[in-house]
NULO-249513 format. One record per residue: residue number from 0; residue in three letters; x, y, z of N, C-alpha, C, O in turn. Coordinates in nm, 3 decimals. Each point is the difference from the previous one (the first is absolute). Layout:
REM residues N
[doke NUM "ALA" [X Y Z] [X Y Z] [X Y Z] [X Y Z]]
...
This chain:
REM residues 152
[doke 0 "MET" [17.244 10.672 0.197] [0.050 0.115 0.052] [0.011 0.106 -0.060] [0.092 0.004 -0.083]]
[doke 1 "VAL" [-0.165 0.104 0.098] [-0.006 0.149 -0.096] [0.088 0.070 0.066] [-0.002 -0.013 0.122]]
[doke 2 "PHE" [0.107 0.109 -0.184] [0.105 0.060 0.098] [-0.026 0.161 -0.066] [-0.012 0.027 -0.120]]
[doke 3 "ASP" [0.008 0.045 0.206] [0.037 0.177 -0.036] [0.152 -0.033 0.058] [0.020 -0.061 0.105]]
[doke 4 "PRO" [0.079 0.110 -0.190] [0.126 -0.046 0.045] [0.079 0.099 0.090] [0.119 -0.024 0.013]]
[doke 5 "SER" [-0.165 0.122 0.046] [0.056 0.060 0.101] [0.004 -0.047 0.140] [-0.087 -0.024 0.084]]
[doke 6 "LEU" [0.224 0.020 -0.087] [0.027 -0.090 0.148] [-0.036 0.062 0.098] [-0.063 -0.060 0.086]]
[doke 7 "THR" [0.095 0.207 -0.070] [-0.033 0.055 0.128] [-0.168 0.059 0.004] [-0.054 0.039 0.104]]
[doke 8 "HIS" [-0.009 -0.042 -0.234] [-0.111 0.089 -0.009] [-0.121 -0.115 -0.073] [-0.122 0.017 0.002]]
[doke 9 "GLY" [0.185 -0.121 -0.057] [-0.098 -0.105 -0.054] [-0.070 -0.083 0.070] [0.015 -0.001 0.122]]
[doke 10 "GLY" [-0.108 -0.087 -0.186] [-0.063 -0.098 0.048] [-0.018 -0.105 -0.104] [0.027 0.012 -0.119]]
[doke 11 "TYR" [-0.079 -0.128 0.186] [-0.052 -0.137 -0.090] [-0.129 -0.041 0.019] [-0.069 0.037 0.095]]
[doke 12 "ALA" [0.032 -0.112 -0.182] [-0.125 -0.075 0.014] [0.018 -0.140 -0.023] [0.083 -0.027 -0.087]]
[doke 13 "VAL" [-0.154 -0.093 0.158] [0.023 -0.114 -0.059] [-0.138 -0.046 -0.012] [-0.092 0.015 0.080]]
[doke 14 "ILE" [0.091 -0.082 -0.207] [-0.117 -0.042 -0.055] [-0.001 -0.150 0.010] [0.106 -0.060 0.018]]
[doke 15 "TYR" [-0.206 0.004 -0.026] [-0.014 -0.129 0.023] [-0.136 -0.041 -0.068] [-0.100 0.069 0.021]]
[doke 16 "LYS" [0.095 -0.187 -0.105] [-0.113 -0.028 -0.070] [-0.074 0.119 -0.051] [-0.121 -0.003 0.022]]
[doke 17 "GLY" [0.167 0.110 -0.086] [-0.054 0.099 -0.074] [-0.047 0.087 0.100] [-0.057 0.095 -0.053]]
[doke 18 "GLU" [0.057 -0.085 0.196] [-0.027 0.085 0.104] [0.133 0.083 0.070] [0.104 -0.061 0.026]]
[doke 19 "VAL" [-0.119 0.201 0.000] [0.076 0.032 0.091] [-0.007 -0.035 0.134] [-0.098 0.037 0.065]]
[doke 20 "ILE" [0.185 -0.102 -0.014] [-0.028 -0.052 0.164] [0.052 0.106 0.092] [-0.067 0.042 0.095]]
[doke 21 "SER" [0.179 -0.002 -0.122] [0.061 0.099 0.085] [0.092 0.098 -0.046] [0.032 -0.001 -0.118]]
[doke 22 "LEU" [0.015 0.089 0.199] [0.080 0.125 -0.050] [0.105 0.008 0.111] [-0.022 -0.029 0.118]]
[doke 23 "HIS" [0.136 0.070 -0.165] [0.121 0.028 0.081] [0.091 0.111 -0.036] [0.020 0.017 -0.120]]
[doke 24 "ASN" [0.043 0.069 0.212] [0.066 0.077 -0.014] [0.152 -0.066 -0.085] [0.020 -0.120 0.021]]
[doke 25 "LEU" [0.054 0.174 -0.088] [0.099 -0.041 -0.055] [0.129 0.072 0.085] [0.010 0.123 -0.007]]
[doke 26 "GLY" [0.071 -0.187 0.073] [0.113 0.013 0.103] [0.114 -0.064 -0.047] [0.030 -0.007 -0.119]]
[doke 27 "SER" [0.034 -0.041 0.216] [0.107 -0.058 -0.054] [0.013 -0.147 -0.070] [-0.085 -0.086 0.021]]
[doke 28 "LEU" [0.193 0.064 -0.100] [-0.031 -0.134 -0.070] [0.022 -0.101 0.058] [-0.022 -0.107 -0.059]]
[doke 29 "SER" [0.070 0.109 0.189] [-0.001 -0.125 0.093] [-0.143 -0.032 0.041] [-0.035 -0.118 0.014]]
[doke 30 "ASP" [-0.060 0.232 0.007] [-0.137 -0.055 0.053] [-0.070 -0.026 -0.123] [-0.109 -0.058 0.001]]
[doke 31 "LEU" [0.158 0.093 -0.096] [-0.061 -0.056 -0.143] [0.047 -0.145 -0.013] [-0.074 -0.094 -0.028]]
[doke 32 "LEU" [0.202 0.087 0.051] [0.030 -0.157 -0.027] [-0.100 -0.074 0.084] [-0.080 -0.081 -0.047]]
[doke 33 "ASP" [0.091 0.122 0.202] [-0.107 -0.103 0.097] [-0.109 -0.021 -0.060] [-0.028 -0.120 0.002]]
[doke 34 "HIS" [-0.071 0.203 -0.073] [-0.096 0.011 -0.076] [-0.040 -0.111 -0.091] [-0.086 -0.088 -0.001]]
[doke 35 "VAL" [0.203 0.134 -0.091] [0.004 -0.072 -0.117] [0.041 -0.169 0.019] [-0.046 -0.088 -0.073]]
[doke 36 "ILE" [0.130 0.070 0.173] [0.017 -0.140 0.025] [-0.163 -0.049 0.080] [-0.053 -0.104 -0.040]]
[doke 37 "GLU" [0.010 0.157 0.112] [-0.151 -0.052 0.027] [-0.073 -0.021 -0.091] [-0.074 -0.099 0.004]]
[doke 38 "LEU" [0.074 0.179 -0.101] [-0.112 -0.008 -0.131] [0.049 -0.124 -0.077] [-0.074 -0.093 -0.030]]
[doke 39 "GLU" [0.207 0.101 0.002] [0.033 -0.120 -0.068] [-0.034 -0.137 0.059] [-0.005 -0.096 -0.077]]
[doke 40 "GLY" [-0.020 0.079 0.215] [-0.007 -0.118 0.051] [-0.171 -0.009 -0.050] [-0.046 -0.113 0.016]]
[doke 41 "ASN" [-0.023 0.187 -0.057] [-0.144 -0.048 -0.027] [0.002 -0.099 -0.117] [0.072 0.027 -0.096]]
[doke 42 "PRO" [-0.142 -0.138 0.096] [0.044 -0.071 -0.099] [-0.146 0.003 -0.106] [-0.006 -0.062 -0.107]]
[doke 43 "GLU" [-0.089 0.134 0.155] [-0.093 0.032 -0.074] [0.004 0.116 -0.099] [-0.079 0.004 -0.094]]
[doke 44 "GLY" [0.186 0.102 0.117] [0.032 0.092 -0.071] [0.071 0.024 -0.105] [0.090 -0.084 -0.004]]
[doke 45 "PHE" [-0.083 0.170 -0.099] [0.120 0.018 -0.105] [0.053 0.129 0.037] [-0.076 0.097 0.005]]
[doke 46 "LEU" [0.227 -0.084 0.028] [0.029 0.138 0.054] [0.055 0.069 -0.148] [0.063 -0.057 -0.089]]
[doke 47 "GLN" [-0.104 0.183 0.092] [0.033 0.085 -0.100] [0.042 0.134 0.031] [-0.075 0.038 0.091]]
[doke 48 "ALA" [0.158 0.054 -0.120] [-0.009 0.119 0.041] [-0.039 0.126 -0.099] [0.063 0.014 -0.105]]
[doke 49 "VAL" [-0.156 0.065 0.138] [0.001 0.116 -0.086] [0.052 0.123 0.051] [-0.035 0.045 0.110]]
[doke 50 "ILE" [0.140 0.027 -0.204] [0.047 0.130 0.041] [-0.009 0.085 -0.059] [0.046 0.001 -0.114]]
[doke 51 "GLU" [-0.107 0.103 0.165] [-0.019 0.150 -0.104] [0.151 0.021 -0.074] [0.105 0.004 0.063]]
[doke 52 "ASP" [-0.116 0.005 -0.177] [0.086 0.056 -0.089] [0.028 0.126 0.021] [-0.068 0.074 -0.072]]
[doke 53 "VAL" [0.137 -0.022 0.140] [0.045 0.136 0.055] [0.062 0.058 -0.161] [0.068 -0.061 -0.083]]
[doke 54 "PRO" [-0.111 0.177 0.081] [0.069 0.102 -0.135] [0.128 0.058 0.028] [0.049 0.057 0.098]]
[doke 55 "CYS" [-0.017 -0.083 -0.193] [0.177 0.079 0.002] [0.011 0.158 0.019] [0.104 0.059 0.028]]
[doke 56 "TYR" [-0.223 -0.004 -0.047] [-0.009 0.159 0.007] [-0.147 -0.010 0.069] [-0.094 -0.065 -0.045]]
[doke 57 "THR" [0.096 0.153 0.178] [-0.099 0.005 0.087] [-0.071 0.145 -0.052] [-0.120 0.004 0.023]]
[doke 58 "GLY" [0.167 0.093 -0.077] [-0.064 0.111 -0.034] [0.087 0.123 0.046] [0.119 -0.021 0.021]]
[doke 59 "LYS" [-0.175 0.162 -0.002] [0.071 0.080 0.068] [-0.023 0.015 0.144] [0.080 0.063 0.069]]
[doke 60 "ASN" [-0.193 -0.122 -0.015] [-0.014 0.008 0.140] [0.048 -0.081 0.082] [-0.037 0.003 0.117]]
[doke 61 "ILE" [0.117 -0.082 -0.156] [0.051 -0.110 0.073] [0.145 -0.027 -0.009] [0.033 -0.068 -0.098]]
[doke 62 "PRO" [0.080 0.114 0.196] [0.141 -0.002 -0.035] [0.036 -0.118 -0.026] [-0.046 -0.109 0.034]]
[doke 63 "SER" [0.156 0.147 -0.113] [0.081 -0.130 -0.073] [0.049 -0.089 0.110] [-0.003 -0.122 -0.013]]
[doke 64 "HIS" [0.052 0.183 0.128] [0.064 -0.092 0.132] [-0.124 -0.119 0.034] [0.025 -0.118 0.027]]
[doke 65 "THR" [-0.177 0.184 -0.037] [-0.085 -0.091 0.040] [-0.045 -0.120 -0.118] [-0.043 -0.111 0.030]]
[doke 66 "SER" [0.060 0.148 -0.134] [-0.032 -0.073 -0.116] [0.105 -0.120 -0.013] [-0.028 -0.110 -0.049]]
[doke 67 "PHE" [0.153 0.147 0.100] [0.120 -0.100 0.001] [-0.037 -0.083 0.109] [0.003 -0.122 -0.017]]
[doke 68 "LYS" [-0.040 0.171 0.134] [-0.037 -0.094 0.132] [-0.127 -0.106 -0.031] [-0.015 -0.107 0.059]]
[doke 69 "LEU" [-0.081 0.164 -0.175] [-0.093 -0.069 -0.023] [0.047 -0.130 -0.106] [-0.049 -0.113 0.005]]
[doke 70 "GLY" [0.137 0.151 -0.084] [0.031 -0.107 -0.117] [0.110 -0.109 0.074] [0.018 -0.117 -0.035]]
[doke 71 "LYS" [0.050 0.187 0.147] [0.072 -0.104 0.088] [-0.094 -0.098 0.057] [0.020 -0.120 -0.019]]
[doke 72 "SER" [-0.120 0.160 0.088] [-0.072 -0.086 0.092] [-0.070 -0.088 -0.111] [-0.007 -0.120 0.028]]
[doke 73 "CYS" [-0.051 0.164 -0.161] [-0.039 -0.093 -0.095] [0.105 -0.106 -0.051] [-0.038 -0.111 -0.036]]
[doke 74 "GLY" [0.152 0.143 0.033] [0.107 -0.085 -0.034] [0.035 -0.114 0.098] [0.030 -0.115 -0.031]]
[doke 75 "GLN" [-0.041 0.181 0.182] [0.043 -0.104 0.106] [-0.138 -0.095 0.007] [0.010 -0.106 0.062]]
[doke 76 "LEU" [-0.096 0.129 -0.102] [-0.137 -0.100 0.019] [0.014 -0.089 -0.103] [-0.003 -0.123 0.011]]
[doke 77 "GLU" [0.023 0.206 -0.142] [0.019 -0.106 -0.153] [0.117 -0.093 0.036] [-0.007 -0.108 -0.059]]
[doke 78 "GLY" [0.103 0.121 0.133] [0.114 -0.069 0.044] [-0.044 -0.105 0.090] [0.025 -0.119 -0.016]]
[doke 79 "PHE" [-0.088 0.164 0.106] [-0.054 -0.090 0.111] [-0.084 -0.110 -0.055] [0.041 -0.115 0.020]]
[doke 80 "PHE" [-0.175 0.136 -0.101] [-0.048 -0.087 -0.077] [0.049 -0.080 -0.079] [-0.036 -0.117 0.007]]
[doke 81 "ARG" [0.122 0.154 -0.093] [0.096 -0.094 -0.095] [0.068 -0.092 0.068] [0.010 -0.117 -0.036]]
[doke 82 "GLY" [0.049 0.175 0.157] [0.097 -0.092 0.078] [-0.084 -0.117 0.038] [0.055 -0.109 -0.015]]
[doke 83 "ARG" [-0.181 0.109 0.063] [-0.071 -0.067 0.038] [-0.087 -0.118 -0.092] [-0.074 -0.093 0.035]]
[doke 84 "LEU" [0.115 0.136 -0.156] [-0.042 -0.042 -0.123] [-0.160 0.022 0.015] [-0.072 -0.094 -0.035]]
[doke 85 "ILE" [0.016 0.201 0.080] [-0.157 0.037 -0.012] [0.011 0.090 -0.137] [0.090 0.078 -0.033]]
[doke 86 "PRO" [-0.222 -0.118 -0.041] [-0.015 0.067 -0.090] [-0.051 0.146 -0.020] [-0.099 0.032 0.065]]
[doke 87 "ILE" [0.144 0.043 -0.131] [-0.009 0.157 0.023] [-0.094 0.067 -0.114] [0.047 -0.011 -0.114]]
[doke 88 "GLN" [-0.163 0.075 0.124] [-0.046 0.079 -0.098] [0.017 0.146 0.037] [-0.004 0.025 0.120]]
[doke 89 "PHE" [0.022 0.073 -0.204] [0.038 0.174 0.015] [-0.164 0.036 -0.057] [-0.061 -0.058 -0.091]]
[doke 90 "LEU" [0.015 0.169 0.174] [-0.123 0.057 -0.019] [0.024 0.139 -0.016] [0.030 0.068 0.098]]
[doke 91 "SER" [-0.040 -0.022 -0.198] [0.013 0.180 -0.029] [-0.091 0.072 0.093] [-0.108 -0.055 0.024]]
[doke 92 "PRO" [0.133 0.165 0.030] [-0.099 0.075 0.079] [-0.115 0.050 -0.098] [-0.121 -0.014 0.017]]
[doke 93 "LYS" [0.187 0.077 -0.128] [-0.097 0.037 -0.101] [-0.089 -0.130 -0.035] [-0.118 0.029 -0.020]]
[doke 94 "LYS" [0.146 -0.152 0.010] [-0.124 -0.115 -0.049] [-0.084 -0.013 0.136] [-0.123 0.008 -0.012]]
[doke 95 "TRP" [0.169 -0.025 0.124] [-0.076 -0.043 0.142] [-0.079 0.114 0.023] [-0.111 -0.023 0.046]]
[doke 96 "GLN" [0.148 0.167 -0.071] [-0.091 0.124 0.034] [-0.079 0.040 -0.105] [-0.073 0.097 0.020]]
[doke 97 "ALA" [0.072 -0.156 -0.140] [-0.091 0.042 -0.095] [-0.139 -0.040 0.033] [-0.079 0.057 -0.075]]
[doke 98 "PRO" [0.023 -0.133 0.157] [-0.150 -0.016 0.029] [-0.060 0.050 0.082] [-0.120 -0.021 0.018]]
[doke 99 "LEU" [0.219 0.134 0.076] [-0.035 0.071 0.089] [-0.031 0.148 -0.032] [0.074 0.068 -0.071]]
[doke 100 "GLY" [-0.175 -0.028 0.118] [-0.024 0.130 -0.036] [0.032 0.112 0.123] [0.006 -0.029 0.119]]
[doke 101 "GLY" [0.009 0.140 -0.169] [0.020 0.117 0.082] [0.155 0.043 0.003] [0.031 0.097 0.070]]
[doke 102 "LEU" [0.048 -0.152 -0.129] [0.182 -0.019 0.020] [0.034 0.152 -0.095] [0.085 0.082 0.035]]
[doke 103 "LYS" [-0.157 -0.072 -0.139] [0.062 0.068 -0.111] [0.021 0.172 0.084] [-0.080 0.067 0.066]]
[doke 104 "GLY" [0.209 -0.045 -0.103] [0.040 0.158 0.040] [0.046 -0.039 0.178] [0.049 0.092 0.066]]
[doke 105 "LEU" [-0.067 -0.213 -0.010] [0.054 0.004 0.146] [0.158 -0.067 0.010] [0.038 -0.099 -0.062]]
[doke 106 "SER" [0.018 0.158 0.131] [0.151 -0.064 0.029] [0.031 -0.011 0.137] [-0.076 0.048 0.084]]
[doke 107 "GLY" [0.181 -0.108 -0.053] [0.040 0.034 0.154] [-0.098 -0.062 0.081] [-0.069 -0.091 -0.046]]
[doke 108 "ASN" [0.053 0.137 0.174] [-0.073 -0.021 0.117] [-0.154 -0.021 -0.042] [-0.053 -0.106 0.032]]
[doke 109 "PRO" [-0.021 0.202 -0.104] [-0.115 -0.009 -0.050] [-0.045 -0.119 -0.057] [-0.102 -0.063 0.028]]
[doke 110 "ARG" [0.202 0.035 -0.125] [-0.020 -0.119 -0.076] [-0.003 -0.129 0.063] [-0.076 -0.091 -0.032]]
[doke 111 "LYS" [0.179 0.086 0.140] [0.007 -0.111 0.082] [-0.107 0.013 0.071] [-0.045 -0.114 0.000]]
[doke 112 "GLN" [-0.024 0.177 0.060] [-0.120 0.017 0.071] [-0.113 -0.053 -0.071] [-0.075 -0.080 0.056]]
[doke 113 "LYS" [0.054 0.121 -0.190] [-0.105 -0.026 -0.073] [0.037 -0.157 -0.014] [-0.088 -0.080 0.030]]
[doke 114 "LEU" [0.192 0.039 -0.066] [0.023 -0.153 -0.026] [-0.050 -0.071 0.139] [-0.066 -0.104 -0.007]]
[doke 115 "LYS" [0.094 0.151 0.109] [-0.036 -0.073 0.124] [-0.138 0.016 0.024] [-0.046 -0.101 0.054]]
[doke 116 "ASP" [-0.057 0.210 -0.080] [-0.120 0.018 -0.004] [-0.053 -0.111 -0.083] [-0.087 -0.064 0.059]]
[doke 117 "HIS" [0.117 0.021 -0.189] [-0.049 -0.104 -0.087] [0.023 -0.114 0.081] [-0.099 -0.066 0.032]]
[doke 118 "ALA" [0.226 0.026 0.014] [0.012 -0.112 0.081] [-0.086 -0.046 0.109] [-0.026 -0.117 0.026]]
[doke 119 "CYS" [-0.018 0.229 0.041] [-0.100 -0.001 0.105] [-0.113 -0.047 -0.026] [-0.050 -0.101 0.050]]
[doke 120 "ARG" [-0.010 0.194 -0.154] [-0.128 -0.013 -0.061] [0.004 -0.152 -0.045] [-0.103 -0.066 0.016]]
[doke 121 "MET" [0.215 0.006 -0.072] [-0.034 -0.143 -0.090] [0.011 -0.115 0.114] [-0.082 -0.092 0.003]]
[doke 122 "TYR" [0.167 0.101 0.074] [0.034 -0.091 0.102] [-0.029 0.070 0.150] [0.102 0.023 0.066]]
[doke 123 "PRO" [-0.196 0.002 -0.023] [-0.003 0.097 0.138] [0.031 -0.140 0.098] [0.048 0.026 0.110]]
[doke 124 "HIS" [-0.065 -0.131 -0.132] [0.017 -0.126 0.097] [0.146 0.003 0.052] [0.029 -0.019 0.118]]
[doke 125 "LEU" [0.062 0.044 -0.219] [0.124 -0.008 -0.005] [0.081 0.107 0.099] [0.109 -0.004 0.058]]
[doke 126 "LYS" [-0.214 0.101 -0.066] [0.074 0.163 0.044] [0.139 0.008 -0.012] [0.082 -0.020 0.090]]
[doke 127 "PRO" [-0.050 0.061 -0.252] [0.116 0.042 -0.032] [0.072 0.105 0.046] [-0.067 0.103 0.011]]
[doke 128 "THR" [0.177 -0.093 0.017] [0.072 0.144 0.022] [0.044 0.062 -0.131] [-0.025 -0.045 -0.112]]
[doke 129 "LEU" [0.090 0.147 0.140] [0.059 0.092 -0.092] [0.112 -0.106 -0.107] [0.004 -0.006 -0.123]]
[doke 130 "ARG" [0.072 -0.062 0.218] [0.127 -0.080 -0.024] [-0.042 -0.115 -0.080] [0.074 -0.050 -0.085]]
[doke 131 "GLN" [-0.204 0.005 0.114] [-0.041 -0.122 -0.047] [-0.102 0.012 -0.131] [-0.030 -0.092 -0.077]]
[doke 132 "ALA" [-0.013 0.220 0.074] [-0.108 0.029 -0.136] [0.038 -0.049 -0.117] [-0.072 -0.084 -0.054]]
[doke 133 "ASP" [0.208 0.132 -0.016] [0.027 -0.031 -0.115] [0.024 -0.178 0.005] [-0.065 -0.056 -0.088]]
[doke 134 "ALA" [0.115 -0.001 0.141] [0.007 -0.132 -0.004] [-0.137 -0.058 0.009] [-0.007 -0.102 -0.070]]
[doke 135 "LEU" [-0.104 0.130 0.132] [-0.133 -0.030 -0.002] [-0.038 0.033 -0.124] [-0.058 -0.093 -0.055]]
[doke 136 "LEU" [0.069 0.191 -0.012] [-0.073 0.014 -0.135] [0.055 -0.045 -0.090] [-0.063 -0.008 -0.106]]
[doke 137 "MET" [0.192 -0.034 0.112] [0.075 -0.029 -0.108] [-0.044 -0.173 0.000] [0.005 -0.064 -0.105]]
[doke 138 "ALA" [-0.049 -0.003 0.243] [-0.025 -0.135 -0.002] [-0.131 0.008 -0.034] [-0.036 -0.108 -0.046]]
[doke 139 "ASP" [-0.051 0.187 0.049] [-0.153 0.009 -0.070] [0.018 0.010 -0.139] [-0.093 -0.053 -0.061]]
[doke 140 "PHE" [0.169 0.098 -0.002] [0.019 0.029 -0.163] [0.077 -0.153 -0.021] [-0.043 -0.075 -0.087]]
[doke 141 "PHE" [0.122 0.047 0.145] [0.034 -0.141 -0.013] [-0.109 -0.134 -0.001] [0.003 -0.088 -0.085]]
[doke 142 "ILE" [-0.072 0.093 0.167] [-0.110 -0.107 0.019] [-0.093 0.019 -0.117] [-0.051 -0.092 -0.064]]
[doke 143 "ASN" [0.031 0.242 0.040] [-0.101 0.001 -0.101] [0.032 0.017 -0.134] [-0.090 -0.013 -0.084]]
[doke 144 "ASN" [0.205 0.041 0.051] [0.053 0.043 -0.157] [0.102 -0.131 -0.007] [0.010 -0.018 -0.121]]
[doke 145 "THR" [0.055 -0.064 0.175] [0.111 -0.071 -0.037] [-0.015 -0.155 -0.032] [-0.077 -0.052 0.080]]
[doke 146 "ASN" [0.117 -0.019 -0.154] [-0.017 -0.133 -0.002] [0.090 -0.063 0.052] [0.114 0.025 -0.039]]
[doke 147 "ARG" [-0.135 -0.140 0.157] [0.127 -0.045 0.033] [-0.064 -0.128 0.100] [-0.123 -0.008 -0.007]]
[doke 148 "ASP" [0.168 -0.059 0.070] [-0.044 -0.118 0.065] [-0.109 0.041 0.129] [0.018 0.089 0.083]]
[doke 149 "ALA" [-0.117 -0.169 -0.093] [-0.097 0.031 0.081] [0.042 0.020 0.143] [-0.042 0.098 0.062]]
[doke 150 "ASN" [0.118 -0.178 -0.010] [0.080 -0.004 0.149] [0.075 0.100 0.025] [0.017 0.021 0.120]]
[doke 151 "SER" [0.039 0.056 -0.203] [0.073 0.119 0.042] [-0.030 0.122 0.055] [0.090 0.080 0.024]]
């Protein structure tokens, strides 16, 4: 499972056997718990969480209260997975966005739209939304650049 940690605006992707199989909007932790319990019941898979490692300073275009909420959401996800004894990996935005083109000089909504465009081009069959695009692109990076268990 790969997470863009904003609980109100983020999403997550589920990877199985090296392929993204589904996209979801990240909403309440109780909904996430239901889904994680369902995934934990799969005897063929190894459950692992990949969470975007949010920066402590988001820049002049993002207010401090927004970055606080993002950090809080990231911490809630980390606590949730640690409490369920699910291994966690953090992935920085700089790292997973590096292979993508056309992002230089973009910020805010134009940058988010460009990321969504990349996600839609790479995975048109999944029909990613703006909320799910970052998680899908992080999942793609994870699949193609990270050594891990083949079943994760």
